[in-house]
C-alpha positions as CSV (number, residue, x, y, z in Angstrom):
1,M,120.6,87.7,121.8
2,R,119.3,84.7,123.8
3,R,120.2,86.5,127.0
4,L,118.3,89.6,126.0
5,I,115.2,87.5,125.1
6,A,115.5,85.6,128.5
7,L,115.7,88.9,130.4
8,Y,113.2,91.2,128.6
9,L,110.6,88.9,127.0
10,P,109.2,87.6,130.3
11,A,109.0,91.2,131.6
12,L,107.2,92.3,128.5
13,L,104.7,89.5,128.7
14,R,104.0,90.3,132.4
15,K,102.7,93.6,131.2
16,I,99.9,91.8,129.4
17,T,97.0,90.2,131.2
18,I,97.0,86.4,131.4
19,R,93.8,86.2,129.3
20,Y,95.3,88.1,126.4
21,R,98.6,86.1,126.7
22,L,96.7,82.9,126.3
23,L,94.7,84.3,123.4
24,A,97.8,85.5,121.6
25,S,99.5,82.1,122.2
26,F,96.6,80.2,120.6
27,I,96.5,82.6,117.7
28,L,100.2,82.5,117.0
29,I,100.3,78.7,117.2
30,S,97.4,78.4,114.7
31,L,98.4,81.1,112.3
32,T,102.2,80.9,112.2
33,P,102.5,77.8,109.9
34,L,99.7,79.2,107.7
35,L,101.3,82.6,107.3
36,V,104.8,81.2,106.6
37,S,103.5,78.8,104.0
38,G,101.3,81.4,102.5
39,Y,104.1,84.0,102.3
40,I,106.5,81.5,100.7
41,S,103.9,80.4,98.1
42,Y,102.9,84.0,97.3
43,A,106.6,85.1,97.0
44,E,107.5,82.2,94.8
45,S,104.5,82.6,92.6
46,S,105.2,86.4,92.3
47,K,108.8,85.8,91.3
48,A,107.9,83.1,88.8
49,I,105.3,85.4,87.1
50,E,107.7,88.3,87.1
51,R,110.5,86.1,85.6
52,K,108.1,84.7,82.9
53,T,106.7,88.2,82.0
54,R,110.2,89.7,81.9
55,L,111.4,87.1,79.4
56,F,108.3,87.4,77.3
57,T,108.4,91.2,77.2
58,T,112.1,91.2,76.5
59,E,111.6,89.1,73.4
60,V,108.7,91.4,72.3
61,V,110.8,94.6,72.5
62,K,113.8,92.9,70.8
63,Q,111.5,91.9,67.9
64,I,110.1,95.4,67.7
65,A,113.6,96.9,67.7
66,K,114.5,94.6,64.8
67,N,111.3,95.7,63.0
68,V,112.2,99.4,63.6
69,Q,115.7,98.7,62.3
70,L,114.2,97.1,59.2
71,R,112.0,100.1,58.5
72,M,115.0,102.3,58.9
73,A,117.1,100.1,56.6
74,E,114.4,100.3,54.0
75,I,114.4,104.1,54.1
76,E,118.3,104.1,54.1
77,S,118.3,101.8,51.1
78,D,115.9,103.9,49.1
79,S,117.8,107.1,49.9
80,E,121.1,105.5,48.9
81,T,119.6,104.6,45.5
82,L,118.4,108.2,45.1
83,V,121.6,110.0,46.0
84,L,123.7,107.7,43.8
85,S,121.5,108.3,40.8
86,D,122.8,110.3,37.9
87,P,120.2,113.1,38.2
88,V,121.2,113.8,41.8
89,Q,124.9,113.5,41.2
90,S,124.7,115.7,38.1
91,A,122.5,118.4,39.8
92,L,124.9,118.6,42.8
93,A,127.9,118.8,40.5
94,R,126.2,121.8,38.6
95,Y,125.4,123.4,42.0
96,A,129.1,123.3,42.9
97,L,129.9,125.5,39.9
98,D,130.2,129.2,40.4
99,N,127.6,130.1,37.7
100,P,124.4,131.4,39.3
101,E,122.3,130.1,36.5
102,D,123.7,126.6,37.0
103,K,123.0,126.9,40.7
104,G,119.4,127.9,40.0
105,R,118.8,125.1,37.6
106,A,120.4,122.6,40.0
107,R,118.1,123.7,42.9
108,A,115.0,123.3,40.7
109,A,116.2,119.9,39.5
110,L,116.8,118.7,43.1
111,T,113.5,120.0,44.3
112,K,111.7,118.2,41.5
113,I,113.7,115.0,42.2
114,L,112.5,115.1,45.9
115,L,108.9,115.7,44.9
116,D,109.0,112.8,42.4
117,S,110.7,110.5,44.9
118,Y,108.9,111.3,48.1
119,G,106.0,113.6,47.3
120,S,103.5,110.8,47.1
121,F,104.4,109.4,50.5
122,Q,102.6,110.8,53.4
123,D,105.1,109.4,55.8
124,F,107.8,111.9,54.8
125,G,107.1,115.4,56.2
126,Q,110.4,117.1,55.4
127,K,112.7,116.4,52.5
128,Y,115.7,118.7,51.7
129,F,119.0,118.6,49.9
130,L,121.8,120.5,51.6
131,D,125.1,121.6,50.1
132,R,128.5,121.0,51.6
133,D,128.1,124.0,53.9
134,N,124.8,122.6,55.3
135,H,122.7,125.2,53.4
136,V,119.2,124.1,52.5
137,L,118.9,124.2,48.7
138,D,115.1,124.6,48.8
139,P,114.6,128.5,48.9
140,Q,111.0,128.1,50.1
141,V,111.8,126.4,53.5
142,F,110.7,128.4,56.6
143,A,113.5,130.3,58.3
144,Q,113.0,128.7,61.7
145,L,112.7,125.2,60.2
146,G,115.7,125.9,58.1
147,R,117.8,126.7,61.1
148,G,116.7,123.4,62.7
149,V,117.6,121.5,59.6
150,V,121.0,123.2,59.3
151,E,121.8,122.5,62.9
152,F,120.7,118.9,62.7
153,S,122.6,118.3,59.5
154,A,125.8,120.0,60.9
155,A,125.6,117.8,64.0
156,A,125.2,114.7,61.9
157,R,128.2,115.8,59.8
158,T,130.5,115.3,62.8
159,S,129.5,111.7,63.0
160,Q,131.8,109.1,61.3
161,R,128.7,107.4,59.8
162,R,127.3,108.3,56.4
163,V,123.7,107.9,57.7
164,V,122.6,109.4,61.0
165,W,119.2,109.2,62.7
166,G,117.9,111.6,65.3
167,A,115.0,113.9,66.3
168,L,114.5,117.1,64.4
169,E,112.8,120.0,66.1
170,L,110.2,121.7,64.0
171,W,109.0,125.3,64.0
172,D,106.1,124.6,66.4
173,G,108.3,123.0,69.1
174,Q,107.3,119.5,68.1
175,K,109.9,116.9,67.1
176,T,110.0,114.4,64.2
177,I,112.2,111.5,63.3
178,A,114.9,112.6,60.9
179,M,117.6,110.9,58.8
180,V,120.6,112.6,57.3
181,R,122.6,110.9,54.6
182,Q,125.9,112.3,53.4
183,I,126.2,112.4,49.6
184,Y,129.6,111.7,48.0
185,S,130.6,111.9,44.3
186,K,130.7,108.6,42.6
187,N,133.7,109.8,40.6
188,D,136.2,111.1,43.2
189,N,134.4,110.2,46.5
190,R,134.2,114.0,47.3
191,L,131.5,115.3,49.7
192,M,128.9,117.0,47.7
193,G,126.1,117.6,50.2
194,S,123.6,115.7,52.2
195,L,119.9,114.6,52.1
196,L,117.6,115.1,55.1
197,L,114.3,113.2,55.4
198,G,111.8,114.0,58.2
199,V,109.9,110.7,58.8
200,R,106.6,110.8,60.5
201,A,106.1,108.4,63.4
202,A,103.2,106.8,61.7
203,R,105.6,104.9,59.4
204,F,106.9,103.0,62.5
205,A,103.7,103.1,64.7
206,A,102.1,100.2,62.8
207,I,104.8,98.0,64.3
208,F,103.1,98.3,67.7
209,D,99.6,97.3,66.6
210,N,100.0,93.6,67.5
211,A,102.3,94.1,70.4
212,S,99.9,94.4,73.3
213,L,100.8,92.9,76.7
214,G,97.5,93.5,78.4
215,A,95.5,96.4,79.9
216,G,97.6,99.2,81.2
217,S,100.7,98.2,79.3
218,D,102.4,100.4,76.7
219,I,105.2,100.2,74.1
220,F,107.0,103.2,72.6
221,V,110.4,104.3,71.2
222,V,112.3,107.0,73.1
223,D,115.5,108.9,72.4
224,A,117.5,108.2,75.6
225,R,119.8,111.2,74.9
226,D,117.1,113.8,75.6
227,G,114.0,111.9,76.5
228,T,112.2,112.7,73.2
229,L,109.3,110.3,72.6
230,L,109.7,109.3,69.0
231,V,107.2,106.6,68.2
232,Q,104.2,105.4,70.2
233,R,101.1,103.3,69.6
234,R,98.4,104.8,67.5
235,E,96.0,104.1,70.4
236,R,98.1,104.4,73.6
237,V,96.9,104.4,77.2
238,A,97.0,108.0,78.5
239,G,99.3,108.8,81.4
240,V,101.6,105.8,81.3
241,V,104.1,106.8,78.6
242,A,107.5,108.5,79.2
243,A,107.2,109.2,82.9
244,P,110.0,111.3,84.3
245,A,111.0,108.6,86.7
246,L,111.2,106.1,83.8
247,L,113.4,108.4,81.7
248,E,115.7,109.1,84.7
249,R,116.2,105.3,85.3
250,L,116.6,104.6,81.6
251,A,119.2,107.3,81.2
252,A,121.2,105.9,84.2
253,S,121.0,102.4,82.6
254,V,122.2,103.8,79.2
255,R,125.1,105.5,80.9
256,G,126.1,102.2,82.4
257,G,126.3,100.7,78.9
258,E,123.3,98.4,79.1
259,Q,121.6,97.7,75.7
260,T,118.8,95.5,77.0
261,G,117.5,95.5,80.6
262,F,114.7,95.6,83.1
263,L,113.9,98.4,85.6
264,A,111.2,99.4,88.1
265,Y,109.8,102.9,88.8
266,Q,106.8,104.7,90.2
267,Q,104.5,107.1,88.4
268,T,101.5,109.2,89.4
269,V,98.6,108.2,87.1
270,A,96.0,110.7,88.4
271,E,96.3,113.8,90.5
272,G,95.4,113.3,94.1
273,H,96.3,109.6,94.0
274,P,99.4,108.0,95.3
275,P,102.0,106.9,92.7
276,A,101.7,103.4,91.3
277,G,104.5,101.0,90.7
278,Y,105.5,100.0,87.1
279,F,108.3,97.9,85.6
280,A,109.8,98.4,82.1
281,V,111.8,96.3,79.7
282,Y,113.9,98.1,77.2
283,T,116.3,97.3,74.3
284,Q,118.4,99.5,72.0
285,V,117.7,99.9,68.4
286,P,121.0,99.0,66.8
287,N,123.3,101.9,65.6
288,T,121.1,104.5,67.2
289,G,120.5,106.2,70.6
290,W,116.9,105.0,70.5
291,Y,115.3,102.4,72.8
292,V,112.2,100.4,72.5
293,V,110.5,100.5,75.9
294,S,107.6,98.3,77.1
295,T,105.9,99.3,80.4
296,L,103.6,97.3,82.6
297,P,101.9,98.2,85.9
298,N,102.8,96.0,88.9
299,Q,99.2,95.5,89.6
300,L,98.8,93.7,86.2
301,L,102.0,91.7,86.7
302,L,100.9,90.5,90.1
303,A,97.3,89.9,89.4
304,E,97.7,86.1,89.4
305,A,99.7,86.1,92.6
306,Q,97.1,88.4,94.2
307,A,94.4,85.9,93.4
308,V,96.5,83.3,95.3
309,R,97.0,85.7,98.2
310,K,93.2,86.2,98.5
311,E,92.7,82.5,98.9
312,I,95.4,82.4,101.5
313,V,93.8,85.3,103.4
314,L,90.4,83.7,103.3
315,I,91.8,80.4,104.8
316,G,93.7,82.4,107.3
317,V,90.7,84.3,108.5
318,I,88.7,81.1,109.0
319,C,91.6,79.6,111.0
320,F,92.0,82.8,113.0
321,C,88.3,82.8,114.0
322,G,88.4,79.2,115.1
323,A,91.6,79.8,117.1
324,L,90.1,82.9,118.7
325,V,87.0,81.1,119.9
326,L,89.1,78.3,121.4
327,A,91.6,80.6,123.0
328,Y,88.8,82.7,124.6
329,V,87.2,79.6,126.2
330,V,90.5,78.4,127.6
331,A,91.6,81.8,128.8
332,R,88.3,82.5,130.5
333,S,88.5,79.3,132.4
334,I,91.9,80.2,133.8
335,S,91.5,84.0,134.3
336,M,88.2,84.0,136.3
337,P,90.0,83.8,139.7
338,L,92.0,86.8,138.8
339,E,89.1,89.1,137.9
340,R,88.4,90.3,141.5
341,L,92.0,91.2,142.1
342,A,92.3,92.9,138.7
343,G,89.1,94.9,139.3
344,A,90.5,96.2,142.6
345,M,93.8,97.1,140.9
346,R,92.0,98.9,138.0
347,A,90.2,101.0,140.6
348,T,93.6,102.4,141.8
349,R,94.0,104.1,138.4
350,T,91.7,106.9,139.6
351,G,93.9,107.4,142.7
352,D,91.5,105.5,145.0
353,Y,94.0,103.5,147.1
354,G,91.3,102.7,149.7
355,Q,90.2,99.6,147.9
356,R,90.8,96.3,149.7
357,V,90.4,92.8,148.4
358,E,88.7,90.1,150.4
359,Y,90.6,86.8,150.3
360,E,90.4,83.4,151.9
361,G,92.5,80.2,151.8
362,R,96.3,79.9,151.5
363,D,96.8,79.6,147.7
364,E,98.7,82.0,145.5
365,M,95.6,84.2,144.9
366,A,95.2,84.7,148.7
367,L,98.9,85.7,148.9
368,L,98.5,88.1,146.0
369,S,95.4,89.7,147.6
370,Q,97.2,90.1,150.9
371,K,100.2,91.8,149.3
372,F,97.9,94.0,147.2
373,N,96.2,95.3,150.4
374,E,99.6,96.1,152.0
375,M,100.8,97.8,148.8
376,A,97.6,99.9,148.5
377,A,98.1,101.2,152.0
378,N,101.7,102.1,151.3
379,I,101.0,103.8,148.0
380,R,98.2,105.9,149.5
381,Q,100.6,107.3,152.1
382,T,103.4,107.8,149.5
383,H,100.9,109.5,147.1
384,E,99.9,112.0,149.7
385,Q,103.6,112.9,150.3
386,L,104.3,113.1,146.6
387,E,101.4,115.5,145.9
388,S,102.8,117.8,148.5
389,R,106.3,117.7,146.9
390,V,104.8,118.2,143.4
391,A,103.0,121.3,144.5
392,E,106.1,122.8,146.0
393,R,108.2,122.0,142.9
394,T,105.5,123.5,140.7
395,R,105.7,126.8,142.5
396,D,109.5,126.8,142.1
397,L,109.1,126.1,138.4
398,E,106.7,129.0,137.9
399,Q,109.1,131.4,139.6
400,A,112.0,130.2,137.4
401,N,109.9,130.6,134.3
402,L,109.0,134.2,135.2
403,K,112.7,135.0,135.7
404,L,113.6,133.3,132.3
405,A,110.9,135.3,130.5
406,A,112.3,138.5,131.9
407,L,115.8,137.6,130.7
408,T,114.6,136.8,127.2
409,M,113.0,140.3,126.9
410,T,116.0,142.3,128.2
411,D,119.2,143.4,126.5
412,P,122.1,141.9,128.5
413,L,124.4,144.9,127.9
414,T,122.2,147.9,128.6
415,G,119.5,146.4,130.8
416,I,116.6,147.9,128.7
417,A,114.2,146.1,126.4
418,N,115.8,144.0,123.6
419,R,114.9,143.7,119.9
420,R,112.5,140.8,120.5
421,R,110.5,142.8,123.2
422,F,110.4,145.8,120.9
423,D,109.2,143.8,117.9
424,D,106.4,142.3,119.9
425,M,105.3,145.7,121.4
426,L,105.5,147.4,118.0
427,A,103.1,144.9,116.4
428,S,100.8,145.2,119.3
429,E,100.8,149.0,119.4
430,L,100.2,149.3,115.7
431,H,97.2,147.0,116.0
432,R,95.9,149.0,119.0
433,A,96.5,152.4,117.3
434,A,94.7,151.3,114.1
435,R,91.7,150.0,116.1
436,C,91.5,153.3,118.2
437,A,92.6,155.7,115.4
438,H,95.3,157.2,117.7
439,P,98.7,158.4,116.5
440,L,101.8,156.3,117.2
441,A,105.3,157.7,117.3
442,L,108.5,155.8,116.6
443,L,112.0,157.3,117.2
444,M,115.0,155.6,115.5
445,I,118.2,156.7,117.4
446,D,121.8,156.1,116.3
447,V,124.9,157.2,118.2
448,D,127.0,159.4,116.0
449,F,130.6,158.2,115.1
450,F,130.3,155.3,117.4
451,K,132.7,153.1,115.5
452,S,135.4,155.7,115.8
453,Y,134.5,156.1,119.5
454,N,134.9,152.3,120.0
455,D,138.2,152.3,118.1
456,H,139.6,155.3,120.0
457,Y,138.5,154.5,123.6
458,G,138.2,150.7,123.4
459,H,135.2,148.3,123.6
460,Q,134.8,148.7,127.4
461,E,134.3,152.4,127.1
462,G,132.0,151.8,124.1
463,D,129.9,149.5,126.2
464,S,129.8,152.1,129.0
465,C,128.7,154.7,126.5
466,L,125.8,152.5,125.2
467,R,124.7,151.9,128.8
468,K,124.6,155.7,129.5
469,V,122.5,156.3,126.3
470,A,120.2,153.5,127.3
471,T,119.7,154.9,130.8
472,L,119.0,158.3,129.3
473,L,116.3,156.9,127.0
474,Q,114.8,154.8,129.8
475,T,114.3,158.0,131.9
476,H,112.4,159.7,129.0
477,A,110.1,156.6,128.6
478,R,107.9,157.7,131.5
479,R,104.5,156.3,130.5
480,A,103.5,152.7,130.7
481,S,102.8,152.7,127.0
482,D,106.3,154.1,126.2
483,L,109.2,151.7,125.4
484,A,112.9,152.3,125.0
485,A,114.8,149.4,123.5
486,R,118.2,148.6,122.0
487,Y,117.6,147.8,118.3
488,G,121.1,146.5,117.6
489,G,124.7,147.7,117.8
490,E,124.6,151.5,118.5
491,E,121.0,151.9,117.4
492,F,118.1,152.4,119.8
493,V,114.4,152.9,119.4
494,M,111.6,154.5,121.4
495,L,107.9,153.8,121.0
496,A,105.4,156.4,122.2
497,A,101.7,155.7,122.0
498,D,99.0,158.5,121.6
499,T,101.8,160.9,120.5
500,D,101.4,163.3,117.6
501,A,104.2,164.7,115.4
502,E,104.7,167.8,117.5
503,A,105.0,165.9,120.8
504,A,107.2,163.3,119.2
505,L,109.6,165.9,117.8
506,A,109.7,167.6,121.3
507,L,110.4,164.2,122.9
508,A,113.2,163.5,120.4
509,E,114.7,166.9,121.0
510,Q,114.6,166.5,124.7
511,V,116.5,163.2,124.4
512,R,119.1,164.8,122.1
513,L,119.6,167.8,124.3
514,A,119.8,165.6,127.4
515,L,122.6,163.5,125.9
516,E,124.4,166.6,124.7
517,S,124.2,168.1,128.1
518,L,126.1,165.1,129.6
519,H,129.1,166.1,127.5
520,L,130.4,162.6,127.2
521,P,133.9,163.2,125.6
522,H,134.4,162.1,122.0
523,A,137.7,163.3,120.6
524,L,136.9,162.2,117.0
525,S,133.5,164.0,116.9
526,P,133.3,167.4,115.3
527,I,131.5,168.8,118.4
528,G,133.8,167.0,120.9
529,W,131.3,164.9,122.7
530,V,128.9,162.0,122.1
531,S,125.7,163.0,120.1
532,I,122.8,161.2,118.5
533,S,120.9,161.4,115.2
534,V,117.1,160.8,115.6
535,G,114.6,159.9,112.9
536,V,110.9,160.3,113.9
537,A,108.0,158.6,112.2
538,V,104.4,159.4,113.3
539,Q,101.3,157.8,111.9
540,V,97.7,157.0,112.6
541,P,98.0,153.5,111.2
542,D,95.4,151.5,109.5
543,E,95.0,147.7,109.4
544,L,97.3,147.5,106.4
545,Q,100.2,149.2,108.1
546,T,103.1,146.8,108.8
547,P,105.9,147.1,111.3
548,E,108.4,146.9,108.5
549,L,107.0,150.0,106.7
550,F,106.9,152.0,109.9
551,L,110.5,151.1,110.8
552,R,111.6,152.0,107.3
553,M,110.0,155.5,107.6
554,A,111.9,156.1,110.9
555,D,115.1,154.6,109.6
556,K,115.0,156.8,106.4
557,A,114.4,159.9,108.6
558,M,117.4,158.9,110.8
559,Y,119.7,158.6,107.8
560,R,118.5,162.0,106.6
561,A,119.6,163.4,110.0
562,K,123.0,161.9,109.5
563,E,123.3,163.2,106.0
564,Q,122.4,166.7,107.1
565,G,125.3,166.8,109.7
566,R,124.2,164.5,112.6
567,N,123.3,165.6,116.1
568,Q,119.8,166.6,115.0
569,V,116.2,165.4,114.8
570,V,114.4,164.8,111.4
571,L,110.7,164.0,111.0
572,A,109.8,161.5,108.3
573,G,107.9,163.0,105.4
574,R,109.1,166.6,106.2
575,K,111.5,168.2,103.7
């Protein structure tokens, strides 16, 4: 490392003028201690503030989790008293009988018990008794809500606990906090049914009223299993609750078995603005999959540290200005003798190597001036020779580029235009024909039974056959606007501008007959020699016509020619 610094640092510094080297030295000497001390103090203050805030917030969310648990315990206690009461036990026992009248009276009695027990409380939205098969005993419950209640109760039944809390999905897609308590007979401890209570979040939301950590902070309860937001402040800050990034990080922490922890995440507060940094402290509500989460923006967390930073920056700016003035004065006093030489050297940037520096004396500046004059003369001579060589190489490069362009537009096997050249010309000709309202013809040509020809005669004979077909097509593309190209495999295309349907059919028939007259042997063809099927598409295109549609027309016509027996020409659109 030291060797690298010794080798490259001086070379790097020599690329900077002496004046600016001196300026940089003064600035670094004056600012380095200030920046180091400022950074250390800012970093330490930030860590201390973060540590203090984390501890405080952790205690807050733990206390809220306890309060939530107390509210849940209160509801559990009331529900236990209810389900163990004689009226409930008696009504469920009657419902278990096979007598329909007993079942009806039991339903009515249970519905009345629920209304008497919870009807006067606005915090309970849903309240249902269910039998041992998770059927809702209230016949007036909505079907969709009833399905949600049954599914929730059935899922709770699989738990080993008698009381299960979770989120119940209502008929409008919203979710509410729900508790299911299994009901057992006091006589024989036999499962008789269950009680489901839908508890509105307002019953828990009051817990957050006095739990504010400052502007921009938020506190809420979330179900970490599916990200459902269960309880939030009655007056919460918009846009800072349950960010997807927060839920992802929280779910990862939960999977790791952490009950209380700290995490950082980023969240977009407003559209069009970059994401802002947040941190969150969370703790689990005991015996549930719920977590109390408190979020706080980094900007609020580091507000005090930022105030310290501003003071450091202000002091730094003052010191910087003083160092800059002092460095300029010293650098100017040293660099003045170098100005004339530097001016002459800057003039060479425009290619003027005729500049010469007058010098006198025998000091280092005189030696530098002498060597500069010698160097300028040598460079001028070399520059003239270099320009001559560059011009020669440029001509060679242009010729090589022309050859390369020709290769990229030519099919290497057949020597005619390739697919790329054809695609470019098709798009150009469609545009020109649409502008001039002239017809444009496209021939899609396929060699009949070419796969069997290849298998029978071998790939070399197959390549020879394709070259002969390509040569034949090339001879029929006589005009400058005509183009014969290999489309791919054994398929070829011809493009003919200013050609109507009659002329296009005649051209296609000429090509077919010309190949047929060559009598290229094909033992596996019904006619005994190589033939082609030709699909012809002719249009006066408009500006909406695309190459893909035009190609599809010709391709469909070509396949019709194959279906009708091959070795023929078919015009697109003609039955």
